[in-house]
Residue frames relative to the residue before (quaternion, step in Angstrom):
aa qw qx qy qz dx dy dz
M 1.0000 0.0000 0.0000 0.0000 0.00 0.00 0.00
R 0.5927 0.5448 -0.3603 0.4713 3.55 1.08 -0.68
H 0.6441 0.5369 -0.3208 0.4404 3.55 1.02 -0.88
L 0.6200 0.5469 -0.3445 0.4448 3.59 1.06 -0.73
L 0.6687 0.4806 -0.2999 0.4816 3.57 0.99 -0.83
Q 0.6474 0.5254 -0.3142 0.4540 3.56 1.04 -0.82
E 0.6725 0.4869 -0.2915 0.4750 3.57 1.16 -0.61
G 0.6340 -0.5871 0.3112 0.3956 3.58 1.28 0.19
C 0.4313 0.6898 -0.4762 0.3336 3.61 1.22 0.19
T 0.4095 -0.6788 0.5459 0.2710 3.56 -1.06 0.73
E 0.6623 -0.4973 0.3624 0.4275 3.57 -1.26 0.26
T 0.6143 0.5470 -0.3442 0.4527 3.59 1.09 -0.68
E 0.6614 0.4954 -0.3024 0.4751 3.57 1.01 -0.82
V 0.6215 0.5333 -0.3341 0.4666 3.57 1.06 -0.78
E 0.6445 0.5243 -0.3156 0.4584 3.57 0.96 -0.87
G 0.6456 0.5272 -0.3134 0.4550 3.57 1.01 -0.82
I 0.6485 0.5149 -0.3094 0.4675 3.56 1.00 -0.85
L 0.6826 0.4924 -0.2843 0.4590 3.56 0.90 -0.96
N 0.6401 0.5071 -0.3280 0.4749 3.59 1.03 -0.71
G 0.5899 0.5589 -0.3562 0.4613 3.55 1.17 -0.56
I 0.6327 0.5176 -0.3170 0.4809 3.54 1.07 -0.80
V 0.6215 0.5416 -0.3339 0.4570 3.59 1.02 -0.83
S 0.6426 0.5259 -0.3220 0.4547 3.58 0.98 -0.82
M 0.6684 0.4891 -0.2989 0.4739 3.56 1.03 -0.78
L 0.6119 0.5624 -0.3481 0.4337 3.58 1.07 -0.75
A 0.6147 0.5698 -0.3426 0.4245 3.57 1.10 -0.71
L 0.6858 0.4831 -0.2759 0.4692 3.57 1.20 -0.49
V 0.5415 0.6390 -0.3938 0.3787 3.56 1.29 -0.33
E 0.0396 -0.7877 0.6148 0.0005 3.57 -0.96 0.90
G 0.6519 0.5518 -0.3678 0.3678 3.54 -1.28 0.13
E 0.7845 -0.3851 0.2456 0.4195 3.52 -1.39 -0.02
K 0.7137 0.4830 -0.2656 0.4322 3.60 1.00 -0.76
R 0.4145 0.7341 -0.4631 0.2735 3.59 1.26 -0.12
E 0.6820 0.4877 -0.2924 0.4598 3.58 0.80 -1.02
E 0.6544 0.5265 -0.3156 0.4415 3.59 0.90 -0.90
I 0.6735 0.4969 -0.2951 0.4610 3.59 0.94 -0.92
I 0.6700 0.5022 -0.3037 0.4546 3.59 0.90 -0.93
L 0.6754 0.4864 -0.3005 0.4659 3.59 0.91 -0.87
S 0.6176 0.5331 -0.3394 0.4682 3.58 1.08 -0.67
F 0.6326 0.5210 -0.3152 0.4785 3.59 1.06 -0.80
C 0.6491 0.5156 -0.3100 0.4655 3.59 0.96 -0.89
E 0.6424 0.5327 -0.3187 0.4493 3.58 0.98 -0.85
K 0.6297 0.5262 -0.3279 0.4681 3.58 1.04 -0.77
L 0.6676 0.4913 -0.3015 0.4713 3.58 0.91 -0.89
N 0.6343 0.5512 -0.3224 0.4358 3.56 1.04 -0.80
K 0.7141 0.4498 -0.2488 0.4753 3.59 1.11 -0.66
A 0.4451 0.6969 -0.4557 0.3294 3.59 1.26 -0.01
P 0.5538 -0.6093 0.4370 0.3621 3.62 -1.04 0.67
S 0.4449 -0.7437 0.4369 0.2408 3.56 -0.60 1.19
N 0.6433 0.5494 -0.3430 0.4082 3.59 1.05 -0.65
Q 0.7497 0.3737 -0.2186 0.5006 3.60 1.09 -0.60
L 0.8461 0.1970 -0.0437 0.4933 3.53 0.76 -1.06
G 0.3385 0.7867 -0.4737 0.2055 3.58 1.26 0.05
L 0.7157 0.4416 -0.2630 0.4729 3.58 0.76 -1.02
V 0.6099 0.5466 -0.3477 0.4565 3.58 1.09 -0.72
C 0.6827 0.4843 -0.2815 0.4691 3.56 0.87 -1.01
L 0.6124 0.5557 -0.3409 0.4471 3.57 1.06 -0.74
K 0.6860 0.4788 -0.2844 0.4683 3.59 0.87 -0.93
V 0.6550 0.5106 -0.3119 0.4616 3.58 1.01 -0.81
L 0.6509 0.5088 -0.3116 0.4695 3.58 0.97 -0.86
W 0.6338 0.5256 -0.3325 0.4599 3.57 1.03 -0.76
S 0.6302 0.5222 -0.3282 0.4716 3.59 1.04 -0.76
L 0.6401 0.5187 -0.3149 0.4712 3.56 1.03 -0.83
Y 0.6404 0.5333 -0.3166 0.4531 3.57 0.94 -0.92
M 0.7048 0.4732 -0.2623 0.4589 3.57 0.86 -0.98
S 0.6342 0.5477 -0.3302 0.4346 3.61 1.17 -0.51
L 0.6283 0.5564 -0.3265 0.4348 3.58 1.25 -0.38
E 0.5710 -0.5971 0.4396 0.3523 3.56 -1.13 0.68
E 0.5956 -0.6055 0.3964 0.3484 3.60 -1.08 0.72
N 0.7227 0.4176 -0.2494 0.4910 3.59 1.10 -0.58
S 0.4770 0.6738 -0.4337 0.3610 3.59 1.28 0.22
M 0.4442 -0.6904 0.5054 0.2657 3.58 -0.89 0.95
L 0.5420 0.6274 -0.3978 0.3929 3.58 1.20 -0.41
R 0.5418 0.6302 -0.3959 0.3905 3.58 1.17 -0.56
F 0.6457 0.5158 -0.3237 0.4607 3.58 0.96 -0.83
H 0.6749 0.5030 -0.3035 0.4465 3.59 0.84 -0.94
V 0.6550 0.4937 -0.3114 0.4798 3.58 0.97 -0.83
Y 0.6337 0.5241 -0.3365 0.4587 3.60 1.00 -0.79
Y 0.5976 0.5654 -0.3574 0.4421 3.58 1.03 -0.75
Y 0.6867 0.4550 -0.2799 0.4931 3.58 0.91 -0.89
L 0.5799 0.5817 -0.3639 0.4392 3.59 1.12 -0.65
V 0.6466 0.5229 -0.3114 0.4599 3.56 0.95 -0.91
G 0.6733 0.5057 -0.2979 0.4497 3.58 0.91 -0.89
V 0.6854 0.4741 -0.2810 0.4759 3.58 0.88 -0.95
A 0.6655 0.4969 -0.3042 0.4666 3.60 0.92 -0.91
G 0.6456 0.5332 -0.3204 0.4429 3.58 0.99 -0.81
K 0.6954 0.4694 -0.2746 0.4697 3.57 0.87 -0.94
A 0.6797 0.4566 -0.2794 0.5014 3.59 1.20 -0.53
R 0.4164 -0.7220 0.4372 0.3380 3.59 1.40 0.06
Q 0.5500 0.5871 -0.3933 0.4451 3.55 1.10 0.82
L 0.1957 0.8345 -0.4993 0.1270 3.57 1.18 0.55
H 0.5976 0.5974 -0.3595 0.3959 3.59 1.07 -0.68
T 0.6132 0.5700 -0.3551 0.4160 3.61 1.17 -0.41
V 0.7825 0.2878 -0.1596 0.5285 3.60 1.18 -0.44
Y 0.7697 0.2747 -0.1670 0.5516 3.59 1.25 -0.16
K 0.1290 -0.7814 0.6087 0.0471 3.56 -0.87 1.08
D 0.7248 -0.2638 0.2088 0.6012 3.57 0.79 -1.10
M 0.7086 -0.4919 0.2986 0.4084 3.55 -1.28 0.30
Q 0.6457 0.5304 -0.3403 0.4313 3.60 0.92 -0.80
T 0.6370 0.5204 -0.3242 0.4672 3.58 0.99 -0.84
T 0.6525 0.5134 -0.3080 0.4645 3.57 0.99 -0.86
K 0.6475 0.5143 -0.3241 0.4596 3.61 0.92 -0.84
N 0.6462 0.5464 -0.3189 0.4268 3.57 1.03 -0.81
L 0.5573 0.6178 -0.3864 0.3981 3.59 1.21 -0.41
F 0.7915 0.3252 -0.1346 0.4996 3.57 1.10 -0.70
L 0.2373 0.8029 -0.5152 0.1830 3.58 1.12 0.60
K 0.7203 0.4372 -0.2507 0.4767 3.60 1.04 -0.73
S 0.7753 0.1467 -0.1157 0.6033 3.59 1.26 -0.16
P 0.1056 -0.8542 0.5064 0.0526 3.60 0.54 1.19
P 0.4031 -0.7056 0.5285 0.2455 3.59 -0.90 0.95
S 0.5752 -0.5614 0.4538 0.3848 3.57 -1.27 0.26
N 0.6723 -0.4848 0.3672 0.4221 3.57 -1.27 0.26
D 0.6416 0.5258 -0.3180 0.4591 3.59 1.00 -0.83
Q 0.6549 0.5111 -0.3134 0.4600 3.58 0.98 -0.82
M 0.6569 0.4966 -0.3141 0.4724 3.59 0.98 -0.80
Q 0.6167 0.5346 -0.3454 0.4632 3.58 1.02 -0.70
K 0.6361 0.5254 -0.3161 0.4684 3.56 1.02 -0.82
L 0.6593 0.4979 -0.3016 0.4759 3.59 1.00 -0.85
Y 0.6288 0.5387 -0.3342 0.4502 3.60 0.96 -0.85
R 0.6517 0.5194 -0.3213 0.4498 3.59 0.92 -0.88
L 0.6726 0.4842 -0.2977 0.4738 3.57 0.93 -0.89
L 0.6381 0.5262 -0.3270 0.4572 3.59 0.96 -0.83
H 0.6328 0.5340 -0.3282 0.4547 3.57 0.96 -0.87
E 0.6697 0.5008 -0.2904 0.4651 3.58 0.91 -0.94
M 0.7136 0.4597 -0.2638 0.4582 3.59 0.85 -0.97
L 0.6165 0.5372 -0.3472 0.4591 3.60 1.08 -0.66
L 0.6362 0.5049 -0.3222 0.4864 3.58 1.02 -0.76
L 0.6453 0.5283 -0.3127 0.4547 3.58 0.99 -0.87
N 0.7301 0.4052 -0.2195 0.5046 3.58 1.13 -0.70
G 0.5715 -0.6483 0.3585 0.3529 3.58 1.25 0.37
K 0.5295 0.6180 -0.4102 0.4117 3.60 1.18 0.52
S 0.0413 -0.8581 0.5116 0.0102 3.58 0.59 1.14
D 0.6183 0.5483 -0.3506 0.4406 3.61 1.03 -0.73
D 0.6794 0.4738 -0.2791 0.4857 3.57 0.90 -0.97
A 0.6182 0.5470 -0.3393 0.4511 3.57 1.04 -0.76
G 0.6419 0.5268 -0.3120 0.4616 3.57 1.02 -0.81
R 0.6563 0.5085 -0.3105 0.4628 3.58 0.99 -0.84
V 0.6447 0.5107 -0.3202 0.4700 3.57 1.04 -0.78
M 0.6392 0.5258 -0.3317 0.4526 3.59 0.99 -0.79
I 0.6402 0.5060 -0.3220 0.4800 3.59 1.00 -0.78
E 0.6172 0.5337 -0.3304 0.4744 3.58 1.08 -0.76
L 0.6418 0.5280 -0.3111 0.4610 3.57 1.00 -0.87
L 0.6872 0.4810 -0.2912 0.4600 3.58 0.82 -0.97
G 0.6254 0.5591 -0.3272 0.4350 3.57 1.16 -0.59
T 0.6110 0.5639 -0.3501 0.4315 3.60 1.24 -0.26
Y 0.6167 0.5501 -0.3470 0.4433 3.60 1.26 -0.19
T 0.3198 -0.7299 0.5764 0.1811 3.53 -1.21 0.63
T 0.7081 -0.4213 0.3323 0.4589 3.56 -1.30 0.05
E 0.6527 0.5493 -0.3080 0.4212 3.57 1.04 -0.81
N 0.8152 0.2357 -0.1202 0.5153 3.62 0.92 -0.80
A 0.3040 0.7903 -0.4876 0.2125 3.60 1.27 0.27
S 0.6095 0.5825 -0.3546 0.4043 3.60 1.06 -0.69
Q 0.5932 0.5901 -0.3580 0.4144 3.59 1.18 -0.51
A 0.7186 0.4248 -0.2350 0.4979 3.58 1.21 -0.49
R 0.2041 0.8299 -0.4990 0.1435 3.56 1.20 0.46
E 0.7132 0.4496 -0.2653 0.4678 3.59 0.72 -1.05
E 0.6506 0.5116 -0.3200 0.4610 3.58 1.00 -0.78
A 0.6214 0.5317 -0.3378 0.4659 3.58 1.05 -0.73
Q 0.6510 0.5100 -0.3125 0.4673 3.58 0.97 -0.82
R 0.6528 0.5057 -0.3171 0.4663 3.59 0.96 -0.84
C 0.6294 0.5379 -0.3305 0.4530 3.57 1.03 -0.80
I 0.6554 0.5085 -0.3074 0.4662 3.59 0.93 -0.91
I 0.6756 0.5031 -0.2965 0.4500 3.58 0.82 -1.01
A 0.6706 0.5029 -0.2984 0.4565 3.58 0.89 -0.95
S 0.6631 0.5094 -0.3031 0.4571 3.59 1.00 -0.83
L 0.6615 0.4932 -0.3059 0.4750 3.57 0.99 -0.82
A 0.6954 0.4866 -0.2725 0.4532 3.58 1.02 -0.82
D 0.5911 0.5897 -0.3724 0.4051 3.60 1.13 -0.56
P 0.3852 -0.7614 0.4719 0.2217 3.63 -0.53 1.13
N 0.7014 0.4602 -0.2673 0.4742 3.60 1.22 -0.36
T 0.6338 0.5154 -0.3325 0.4712 3.59 1.27 -0.02
Y 0.0150 -0.8222 0.5671 -0.0471 3.56 -0.54 1.21
L 0.7263 0.3958 -0.2327 0.5116 3.58 1.01 -0.80
L 0.0132 -0.8560 0.5094 -0.0874 3.55 -0.31 1.34
D 0.3515 0.7811 -0.4624 0.2290 3.57 1.29 0.02
H 0.6579 0.5414 -0.3143 0.4187 3.58 0.96 -0.88
I 0.6042 0.5682 -0.3636 0.4241 3.60 1.12 -0.59
L 0.6174 0.5618 -0.3382 0.4345 3.58 1.04 -0.75
Q 0.6702 0.5245 -0.2983 0.4321 3.60 1.12 -0.62
L 0.5349 0.6329 -0.4113 0.3796 3.61 1.22 -0.29
K 0.5484 -0.6694 0.3923 0.3118 3.58 -0.83 0.98
P 0.6612 0.4865 -0.3378 0.4605 3.66 0.88 -0.73
V 0.6282 0.5117 -0.3332 0.4822 3.60 1.15 -0.58
K 0.6236 0.5315 -0.3369 0.4638 3.59 1.02 -0.77
F 0.5953 0.5852 -0.3510 0.4242 3.58 1.13 -0.68
L 0.6730 0.5071 -0.2849 0.4570 3.60 1.21 -0.54
E 0.3491 0.7546 -0.4936 0.2552 3.61 1.25 0.07
G 0.7440 0.3549 -0.2931 0.4844 3.53 -0.96 0.94
E 0.6535 0.4806 -0.3107 0.4955 3.58 1.27 -0.27
L 0.6712 -0.5320 0.3412 0.3874 3.56 -1.22 0.55
I 0.6653 0.5179 -0.3252 0.4283 3.59 0.91 -0.83
H 0.6293 0.5111 -0.3305 0.4833 3.59 1.11 -0.63
R 0.6284 0.5278 -0.3253 0.4698 3.57 1.04 -0.77
L 0.6459 0.5178 -0.3198 0.4610 3.59 0.98 -0.85
L 0.6434 0.5102 -0.3184 0.4737 3.59 0.94 -0.84
S 0.6434 0.5380 -0.3232 0.4383 3.59 0.93 -0.88
I 0.6156 0.5399 -0.3391 0.4631 3.59 1.08 -0.73
F 0.6887 0.4704 -0.2790 0.4760 3.58 0.93 -0.91
V 0.6370 0.5368 -0.3326 0.4421 3.59 1.13 -0.53
G 0.8830 0.0135 0.0543 0.4660 3.58 0.67 -1.00
E 0.6715 0.4932 -0.3172 0.4529 3.62 1.20 0.08
K 0.5384 -0.6570 0.4444 0.2846 3.54 -1.32 0.21
L 0.7817 -0.3835 0.2396 0.4294 3.52 -1.39 0.16
D 0.6167 0.5674 -0.3515 0.4174 3.61 0.95 -0.81
A 0.6520 0.5196 -0.3148 0.4538 3.57 0.98 -0.86
Y 0.6512 0.5028 -0.3225 0.4681 3.59 0.99 -0.80
L 0.6533 0.5228 -0.3193 0.4449 3.59 0.90 -0.90
A 0.6450 0.5116 -0.3140 0.4728 3.58 1.01 -0.81
F 0.6481 0.5120 -0.3108 0.4703 3.58 1.00 -0.84
F 0.6765 0.5030 -0.2974 0.4482 3.58 0.87 -0.96
E 0.6171 0.5627 -0.3425 0.4304 3.56 1.01 -0.81
K 0.7285 0.4189 -0.2277 0.4920 3.60 1.02 -0.79
N 0.8122 0.2484 -0.0789 0.5220 3.58 1.13 -0.67
K 0.0887 0.8418 -0.5267 0.0777 3.59 0.98 0.85
D 0.6833 0.4967 -0.2945 0.4467 3.57 0.82 -1.00
F 0.6303 0.5365 -0.3351 0.4501 3.58 1.03 -0.77
V 0.6809 0.4951 -0.2955 0.4515 3.61 0.82 -1.00
T 0.6962 0.4514 -0.2812 0.4821 3.59 0.83 -0.94
G 0.6143 0.5622 -0.3383 0.4382 3.58 1.14 -0.63
L 0.6208 0.5321 -0.3327 0.4699 3.58 1.21 -0.45
G 0.5092 -0.6408 0.4224 0.3894 3.57 1.27 -0.30
L 0.5039 0.6413 -0.4244 0.3932 3.58 1.29 0.23
K 0.3368 -0.7386 0.5511 0.1932 3.57 -1.05 0.78
H 0.5079 -0.6820 0.4404 0.2879 3.55 -0.77 1.08
E 0.6410 0.5351 -0.3300 0.4403 3.60 0.97 -0.85
D 0.6621 0.4936 -0.3023 0.4760 3.59 1.00 -0.84
N 0.6257 0.5338 -0.3291 0.4639 3.57 1.03 -0.79
M 0.6428 0.5290 -0.3123 0.4577 3.56 0.99 -0.88
R 0.6509 0.5242 -0.3154 0.4495 3.56 0.93 -0.91
K 0.6856 0.4744 -0.2873 0.4716 3.58 0.89 -0.91
M 0.6691 0.5069 -0.3070 0.4486 3.58 0.92 -0.89
K 0.6106 0.5386 -0.3554 0.4592 3.60 1.07 -0.62
T 0.6496 0.5070 -0.3116 0.4731 3.56 0.98 -0.84
L 0.6681 0.4998 -0.2948 0.4658 3.58 0.93 -0.91
T 0.6328 0.5329 -0.3228 0.4598 3.56 1.04 -0.79
F 0.6595 0.4954 -0.3092 0.4733 3.57 0.96 -0.85
M 0.6072 0.5515 -0.3526 0.4505 3.59 1.01 -0.77
Q 0.6755 0.4899 -0.2929 0.4667 3.56 0.94 -0.89
M 0.6222 0.5343 -0.3341 0.4645 3.58 1.05 -0.74
A 0.7367 0.4557 -0.2203 0.4485 3.56 1.01 -0.89
E 0.4385 0.7390 -0.4424 0.2566 3.60 1.22 -0.23
N 0.8231 0.1535 -0.0528 0.5441 3.61 0.89 -0.90
R 0.6499 0.4947 -0.3228 0.4782 3.57 1.16 0.51
S 0.3153 -0.7501 0.5519 0.1824 3.54 -1.12 0.67
E 0.7781 0.1915 -0.1195 0.5862 3.59 1.25 -0.36
I 0.0209 0.7739 -0.6324 0.0284 3.57 -1.00 0.90
T 0.3775 -0.7467 0.5015 0.2200 3.59 -0.77 0.97
F 0.6190 -0.5411 0.4239 0.3800 3.53 -1.25 0.51
A 0.6266 0.5574 -0.3377 0.4273 3.58 1.03 -0.79
E 0.6451 0.5113 -0.3190 0.4697 3.60 1.00 -0.81
I 0.6564 0.5073 -0.3053 0.4675 3.56 0.97 -0.89
R 0.6297 0.5441 -0.3265 0.4481 3.58 0.96 -0.88
D 0.6991 0.4709 -0.2769 0.4614 3.58 0.85 -0.94
A 0.6866 0.4953 -0.2875 0.4479 3.58 0.93 -0.92
M 0.7508 0.4011 -0.2027 0.4840 3.57 1.05 -0.79
K 0.3711 -0.7521 0.4721 0.2717 3.58 1.31 -0.01
M 0.5067 0.6373 -0.4255 0.3951 3.56 0.88 0.98
N 0.5900 -0.5644 0.4435 0.3696 3.52 -1.32 0.23
E 0.6792 -0.5064 0.3543 0.3958 3.56 -1.26 0.49
D 0.7182 0.4636 -0.2641 0.4467 3.57 0.90 -0.92
E 0.6177 0.5449 -0.3492 0.4468 3.61 1.26 -0.04
V 0.5162 0.6966 -0.3960 0.3024 3.58 1.22 -0.46
E 0.6879 0.4927 -0.3068 0.4358 3.60 0.75 -0.98
E 0.6492 0.5086 -0.3210 0.4657 3.59 0.92 -0.86
F 0.6239 0.5410 -0.3272 0.4594 3.57 1.03 -0.82
L 0.6741 0.5028 -0.2944 0.4540 3.58 0.90 -0.95
I 0.6183 0.5401 -0.3419 0.4573 3.58 1.03 -0.77
E 0.6654 0.5016 -0.2990 0.4651 3.59 0.95 -0.88
V 0.6348 0.5246 -0.3280 0.4629 3.59 1.02 -0.78
I 0.6681 0.5034 -0.2993 0.4589 3.58 0.90 -0.93
K 0.6080 0.5682 -0.3466 0.4329 3.59 1.11 -0.66
T 0.6223 0.5535 -0.3411 0.4359 3.59 1.12 -0.60
R 0.3223 -0.7680 0.4753 0.2833 3.60 1.30 -0.48
L 0.4237 0.6775 -0.4824 0.3589 3.55 1.21 0.41
V 0.7675 0.1772 -0.0902 0.6094 3.54 1.24 -0.55
R 0.1867 -0.7413 0.6318 0.1281 3.54 -1.06 0.80
A 0.2028 0.7880 -0.5456 0.2007 3.53 -0.58 1.15
K 0.2804 -0.7267 0.6015 0.1774 3.52 -1.36 0.35
I 0.2940 -0.7732 0.5425 0.1462 3.55 -0.79 1.07
S 0.0789 -0.7687 0.6338 0.0335 3.55 -0.91 0.99
Q 0.2360 -0.8158 0.5140 0.1205 3.55 0.02 1.31
G 0.6310 0.5612 -0.3328 0.4198 3.56 1.03 -0.80
D 0.7240 0.4049 -0.2280 0.5097 3.57 1.04 -0.84
G 0.3600 -0.7328 0.4962 0.2952 3.56 1.25 -0.39
V 0.5956 0.5453 -0.3434 0.4796 3.54 1.16 0.73
V 0.1994 -0.7226 0.6402 0.1677 3.56 -1.24 0.53
Y 0.2462 -0.7745 0.5718 0.1121 3.57 -0.83 1.07
V 0.2086 -0.8139 0.5377 0.0706 3.57 -0.50 1.25
S 0.2018 -0.7819 0.5789 0.1128 3.58 -0.88 0.96
S 0.7841 -0.1532 0.0893 0.5948 3.61 1.09 -0.63
T 0.0487 -0.7885 0.6121 0.0354 3.55 -1.26 0.40
M 0.5026 -0.6125 0.5132 0.3300 3.55 -1.21 0.55
H 0.3886 -0.6984 0.5468 0.2494 3.57 -1.09 0.70
R 0.4838 -0.6842 0.4679 0.2808 3.56 -0.92 0.92
T 0.7836 0.1313 -0.0689 0.6033 3.57 1.06 -0.72
F 0.1741 -0.7695 0.6078 0.0904 3.55 -1.21 0.54
G 0.0149 -0.8497 0.5245 -0.0522 3.55 0.03 1.35
T 0.7917 -0.3130 0.2371 0.4680 3.53 -1.36 -0.25
G 0.6523 0.5251 -0.3129 0.4483 3.56 0.99 -0.86
D 0.6432 0.5215 -0.3167 0.4626 3.57 1.05 -0.79
W 0.6415 0.5106 -0.3247 0.4716 3.59 1.02 -0.80
Q 0.6425 0.5227 -0.3199 0.4600 3.58 1.01 -0.81
Q 0.6434 0.5208 -0.3112 0.4668 3.56 1.03 -0.84
L 0.6473 0.5078 -0.3102 0.4763 3.57 1.01 -0.84
H 0.6300 0.5422 -0.3212 0.4538 3.58 1.03 -0.86
T 0.6615 0.5005 -0.2942 0.4747 3.57 0.96 -0.93
L 0.6438 0.5320 -0.3130 0.4522 3.57 1.01 -0.88
L 0.6810 0.4839 -0.2892 0.4674 3.58 0.92 -0.89
L 0.6249 0.5279 -0.3389 0.4647 3.58 1.04 -0.72
G 0.6469 0.5187 -0.3071 0.4672 3.55 1.05 -0.84
W 0.6423 0.5201 -0.3129 0.4681 3.54 1.03 -0.84
K 0.6472 0.5246 -0.3131 0.4559 3.57 0.99 -0.88
K 0.6578 0.5138 -0.3014 0.4609 3.57 0.98 -0.89
N 0.6623 0.4997 -0.2984 0.4718 3.58 0.96 -0.89
H 0.6328 0.5372 -0.3260 0.4525 3.55 1.03 -0.81
Q 0.6567 0.5069 -0.3015 0.4700 3.57 0.99 -0.87
S 0.6386 0.5322 -0.3192 0.4550 3.58 1.04 -0.83
V 0.6546 0.5023 -0.3065 0.4746 3.58 0.98 -0.89
K 0.6363 0.5389 -0.3223 0.4482 3.57 1.00 -0.86
E 0.6654 0.4954 -0.2976 0.4724 3.59 0.94 -0.91
H 0.6419 0.5267 -0.3218 0.4549 3.57 1.01 -0.82
L 0.6631 0.4976 -0.3038 0.4695 3.59 0.95 -0.87
N 0.6305 0.5271 -0.3307 0.4640 3.59 1.03 -0.77
H 0.6380 0.5268 -0.3201 0.4615 3.58 1.05 -0.80
I 0.6480 0.5100 -0.3146 0.4701 3.58 0.98 -0.87
A 0.6547 0.5190 -0.3116 0.4527 3.56 0.95 -0.93
S 0.6539 0.5164 -0.3097 0.4582 3.60 0.96 -0.89
T 0.6403 0.5312 -0.3128 0.4584 3.57 1.02 -0.87
Q 0.6564 0.5161 -0.3049 0.4581 3.56 0.96 -0.91
I 0.6490 0.5168 -0.3165 0.4599 3.58 1.00 -0.83
E 0.6378 0.5259 -0.3190 0.4635 3.59 1.01 -0.84
L 0.6562 0.5070 -0.3150 0.4617 3.61 0.95 -0.84
M 0.6417 0.5211 -0.3273 0.4577 3.58 1.01 -0.79
H 0.6558 0.5062 -0.3153 0.4629 3.59 1.01 -0.79
K 0.6422 0.5227 -0.3271 0.4554 3.62 1.02 -0.74
K 0.6467 0.5193 -0.3232 0.4557 3.59 1.02 -0.77
N 0.6744 0.4890 -0.2873 0.4728 3.52 1.10 -0.73
């Protein structure tokens, strides 16, 4: 392709030539078909993204669409599509979310190893395209593909997932990460202990950990100030779980802050929408109406189950009452007539 540009072909002419090749590939049959198509995809994948990225993206998409829905080649071509689109900063044209991507291959499901390979590439390209939230979701999806038997193989990926989640300023609820098998494999290590603090402990526990392991935390690329900010929010969430009123003095002591910093802190917490509360500066109190729970254990599921059963029972009672009223009204109308 470089040679085509060097010979004076415009990008439009290059696209026409490549689409011609795609048309010929559709006619290829036999054992060598897969080898030829994958070799063509590899060539497009290596094209310089600044000159031919969009051209290669369009050509690969044409190739993908030319393949039968039940063809395993569709997965391989899509894999290259993700790489080319990502490097061209056009990943949004081929990737929406994981469920949509999985639905592409319902008629020709890839193997677990192939999906893991795709997840790794998606994670890399999403980060390259500034989609850290989506990248985090893909990494969790990747870690979910491992079993207890092979969890050790995902050691580095589990560590990257933990670090990215802790560093993300918008990620506060981390309980689900602890349940992933590759993360469980890290039990007993410092990084697992650090994650556990962010999942269910308070600011004091983090400060004690940091005091003993400063080099470890900074070596992960995590910023102590950012960790402190997140841990303060998580600590307040835990304080607010079973309380409707919390004094400024309690917050000041728990968060290790000055009196004049409390109100600003509360405003920032409320902005996250993790806690619904009303600040009464005059009373020196914050009134809590609801808060997200940091963890959701067996007891929480049981409580939710009981709540839903109660709601169902009340709903049925209201329905029966309304039916009774309606029947009574109909009887009265018939008597009047």
